[in-house]
Structure formats: structure tokens, C-alpha cells
N, C-alpha and C positions, 0 to 999 in steps of 0.2 A: 209470613212472619219474618222479622229481621233476625238474622242468626250469625253466629261465628263459632269457631273451634278454638279452644284455649287450653293452656296448661295452668293448673292451679298452683298457688304459692302457699306454703304452710304458715301457721300463725306466728312463729318466732320471727320469720322474715317480714311478715306483714307489720308486726310491732315496730321493727326497725325502719321500715318504709314510712309508716305513719309518723314516726318521730321526725324523720327527714322532711316530710310534708309540712310539719309545724315550722321547721326552719325556713322552708320555701316561703310560707305565708309571712314570716317575720321580715322578709325582704321588702314587703310593701308592694310587690309586683301585683298587677291586675290579672288575676288568674282564677280558674275554677279547679279545685282539687277533685281528684277521682276518689270516690268513697272507698273506705277500707274493703268492704265486701265486693267491690268491683275491680280490685287489683289482681292482675293475672298477666301471663304471657299470651298475647294473641298469636295464634298460629295461622289462621285463615279467616278473614272477614268475608262472609258470604253475602251479606246484604239481604234484600227481600227475597225470600224463597217460599215456595208453596209447601203444603203439608206433604205432598208426594215427593218433592225434592228433599225435604227433611228426612223422610223415610229412606230415601236413596243414600243420603249422607250417612245415616246410621248404619245401613247395610255395608257401605264401603269401609267405614271406620272399623266395624267389627271384624272385617277380613284382614286388617293389617296386623302384622306381628312386630310390634315396636318394642324396643328395649328401653327400660327406665334409664335415666342418666343423672349423674351427680354433677351439679354445677354450683358455682358461687354467684350470688347476685352482687355485682360489684360495678361501681362507677355510675355517675350521674351525668346527664347531658341533655341536649335539646335538638329537636328537629325543627326546621331544616338545618340549623346550626346554632351553637351557643350565642353567636353574635346576633342572630335573628330568631329567638326562641318562639315557637308556636306550640310545641308539645314538649313538656319536661318528662324525662324518663330515667329509670334505673335499668342497667343492662347486665351483661355478663362479660367477663374478660375475654379477649381474643382467643385464648386457648380453650375456653368453654363454648364459644360460639360454634366451634367445629364439632361439638357434641350435640348441640341443640339443632343446628341448621339441617343436618341430614334427616333427623326425625321430622322436622317441620316440612322439609321439602318432599318427603315421602307422603305425608298427609296431603299437602297441596297438590301433588301430582295425582293422588288417588281421587281427588275431588274435581278434577278437570271437567269443565262443562257445566258445573253447578255454581250458581252465584256469580257475583261480580268478578270481573277479570282484574288482576293486579299484577303488572309486570315488574314491580319493584322486587329486588332480591329480599329474601327473608332476613330480618335483623331481630335477634332476641332482645326484647325490651318490655318493660312494664310501664305503661303510661301513668304518671303520677299527677299531672296537672295539664290543663290547656290554658295557654296565655291569651288573654282577651285584648290587651293593648300593650303599648310600649312603656307604660307607666312604671318607673323604678326598674327598668330592665337591666340597668347597669349593676344594681345590687344583686339581681338574680344571676346575671352572668358571672359575677364574682363568686357567688355561692357555688354555682355549678363547676367553675374552674377549680375551686378549693376542694371539691368532692368528686373529682373525675376518677379517683381510684378508691373511693370509700367502699368498704365492704358492708353489705346489708345482711350477710349470713349465707350459709350453704344450704342447699336443698337437694333432695332426691325427687326428680320429676317422675311420678309414678302413675299419673292419671291424666288422660286427655278427656275434655268435655265438649259436647255440643251444647251451646247455650242460645237461648233466645234473648232478645233485647227489646224491651218496650220503652220507647222514649216518652218521658213525662216532663212537665215544667220543672220538676224538682231534680231531674237527671234521669239516666236510664235505670231500668229495673231489669236485672238479669235473672233468668230461670234456667236451671239445668234441664236439658231435654234428654241427654244420654251421657253415660260415663263409660270410658274404655280403659281398662287396666293395661299398663305397660309392664312387661315382664322383666 
């Protein structure tokens, strides 16, 4: 199964993100929006793992004693850069990155040896869209620049989830495999 670990985002923030996605589409850029139900903070992408590995992930996540964190979802940008956007995201301000990153790094460390290796440092972000081509990218860049400090709302991250991802021609379908409460 294809799997990942994520932090969920509450409905009021999703509403704000979806509204921003409409603005992104209005730029005329050639992109694919992430569906509302698939918006989340990815903590660790595992890739293809076996049922036994999924059980091991669940066991390791249950042993963690993680604290819930209050953060603001703020700012829009793109990977690898706004000048060459491939992935459009909403993030957290630098002062809140320091709250989410330790939690994520503890999860990532606990899952060492399971799934795909990724040596990039964790960066708290919610993927909003994937850019298909450079069509109207100047308009997209302007929108991102004008919204680099936009607030999408505050959240208390209280639950970590292990999710499976089934790829279909209509986009991925996510299913919760396990949920882990943050105290």
C-alpha cells in the first residue's frame, strides 16, 4: 500500500484554503488543485509499504507521546521557488515552524527504516496545487507574492493520522488507517 503520515486541518481553515484555491485557478495557470478532502500537512511520506510495515508504523506511532500544538496557517508560496513553481502551498510562519518541526522530526525519527528515504528537512506546508506547465505562471507568481503573508486561520493540531493513498485517474483517494491523539 502507498502510505503517509499527516496532520489534519480543521474545516474553518479548509474553507479559507479552498477560497484561495479559487483565486489560484483564476490566474489561468495550468495546474491541478488538490481536493478539499485531501488537504493536510504531510509529516512523512512512506511510499509503498507492506501490511506488516503498516502495522509496525502503527505500533511506533502509538508509542510516541506528542503534544498538540497551536499554529497559524499563513503564507503562500511554491516549491522549488515562486519563480519556478511546481507545487503551490500554504505554510506556517517561521515562529510556528519551530512548533511543528520538532513534532514532525520525532515522528520521522521513530519511523526510521520504514518506507522511502527523504533527506530533505521537514517544512510544514499544505499542498494546494501542482503546476503542469508554465502557462500564465507570471500571474500565479504575482498572486503568490501578494499572499506571502496571508492568514488562512489558526489551528490546534491534535491528531496524527496514518493514511493510505490509492492513485486513480481522477486523483488520489486517501483512507485513514490509524489515528493518534496528541495530548
